[in-house]
N, C-alpha and C positions, 0 to 999 in steps of 0.2 A: 753155363756149360759150352752151349753152343759158339755163342759170341768167342768165349775166351779160346776153342778149339780154332775158329776159323782165325784170330787175331795171330796164334801159335803157328797154323799153317802159313800164313803171309809172312813170319818172321822166318820158317825155313824157304820159303819162295825167294825173300829176299836175300839169304845167302846165296841159294843156288843163282841167282843173277849178277852178284858182284862176282863170281867163281868166273861165270861164264864174261864176263865182261873184261876180268884181268885175263882171262886167257886169248881172247880178241885181242886186246892190245900187247900182250906177249907176241902173240904170235905174230901181228901185223910190224913190231918193231924189229922183229928177226930179219938176218941177212936170208936171203935163195940158198938154198941145197938143191943139189939134184936130186930129182924122185928117185925113192927106192921104196920098193914093196915091204919091205923090211923096218923102216923107221915112218909110219903114216903118223902124224902129229896135227889134230884139229886147227884151224887154223893156220898151217906152215905156208910159208911161201917157198915155192918149188921152182924148179927151172926144168925143163924136159923139151925132148926133141921127138919127132914123129910126124905120119901123117894122116889128115883127117878122112874119115867115111861119112862122106856128105848125103849118102844114099840111106843112111840110116840115123839123119837127123832129127831129132826130136823137137818140136815146137810147144812150150811150156808157159802157159797163159799168167801173164805178169804184168803188172801197172809200173809206168816209168816214175823217175821222182816226182814227177807232175800230177801223177793219177790217170797218165792216158793210158789204156788198155793194148795191151802188143804183148809179142811173146818174148821167153828167153829162147836164146837157143843154146841146144844139149847137144854138143856132136862126139860121136866116139873118136879117139884118135888111136893111131897103131905105134906104141914109141919103138924105139929101134931095140929093145929087148922083146921085142913081141907082145909088150903086155897091151892090153887095151883099156882106157882110161876113157872117163865121160866128163868133157870137157865144156863150161859155160861160159861162149863164147859172149855173150852182152844180150843186149834188149832190142829188140826190132819193133818198130810199127807193123800193124795187124795187114798191110795193105802189101809188105815186103816179103810174105809170108813165102810164095814161091819162085820168087826173084833170084835167079842164079846171082847175081850181081853179091849178095851176102856171103858167098862164099868163095870171093876173091881172097887169095892170102898170098901173101908172094915170100915169108919165113917158113922155116920148119923147124924155128928152135922159139919156145915160147918160156913165156912167166907167168906164175898163178899165184891164187892164195886156197889150199887144200879145206876142203868143209866137208866134213859126214853128213850123211843125209839122215835127217831126223822126222821122227813120226809126225805125217802132216797132220791139218785140222781134221776132224771128223766131220766139218761140215760142208766141207770142200767136195764136188762131186768127181764121180767116180774120171777116170781118161777114157777119152775115146781114142781107142788105138788105131780102128780103123781109118781114120780122117784125122790122125797124127795130130790132136790136140789132147794135150796132157792139163792136167790143174794140180798134179802132186808127184813128185818121183817115187814109186815105189818099186823096190830091187826086181822084185820078181816080174811085175808088168815089163820095166825096162830091160831085162834080161831076153824074154819073150819077142820082145818086138824085133830087138837088134842082132838078137841070136848069140851074141857074146855071153862071156862068163865075167860078169863086172862086179868092181870092189862096191863097197858100200860110201861113196863119198864123190863128189863132184868138184873140180878144179876151176876156182873162178878165173879166167884169162884175165891177164892185169896188160898186156903189151898189144891189144888189137889191132891190126892195122887196114883195118877196113870202115870208112865214113861211115856206111850205113849200119853198122853195130855198135851201140851205145855200150861200153863199159860197165858192168854191174859193180857197184862196189860195197866193201866187204866193212862195215864199221863197227865199232865198239859204242855208237852213241844208241843204245839200247833204251827203249823207257824203262824207267826202274822206281814205280810209285808202291813197291809192294810195304816200306815203312809207315808211309803214309796211310796204308788201307791196314795194317797191324795196328798201329793205334786208334783207327775208326771204331775196327771189332773191340779191341780192348775196352775202350770207352764206352 
């Protein structure tokens, strides 16, 4: 009974993962639309304009594609409609954390991919808000640190103009071994 229930759980996880991959593919193949707070869709490409608040910038501990530790730079931006959005501007090396050159941006018009903030891994450490070192994006912590009323999503910037900051990629290439796991449990 236990093994069959674990196999059935993996079948449900398989369907969830396939739906997620499909949602990401659909979003990435869509045309960018102007950001609107009334039309928030996960993985939607959006265009927006505004000015960054670098004083409230957050450094989220992250590994790059090669496994090198560093930080994702999460910066609030005030849009022309006076709304505050969280923008993942990309990844930097650890030693660039306090370097002001990472904040040199020429444009005020941007493109990105909207992604809802999901529940983080329970094994990640708690955020060190005092030292501005973050391990997970928790909406309450973000609002307390920035003082802004924020929405439950982050926009991953796609047209970054700063060479020190590497764009974060959003990809539908997620590991999907749930069918194999289900067959293992059922067998």
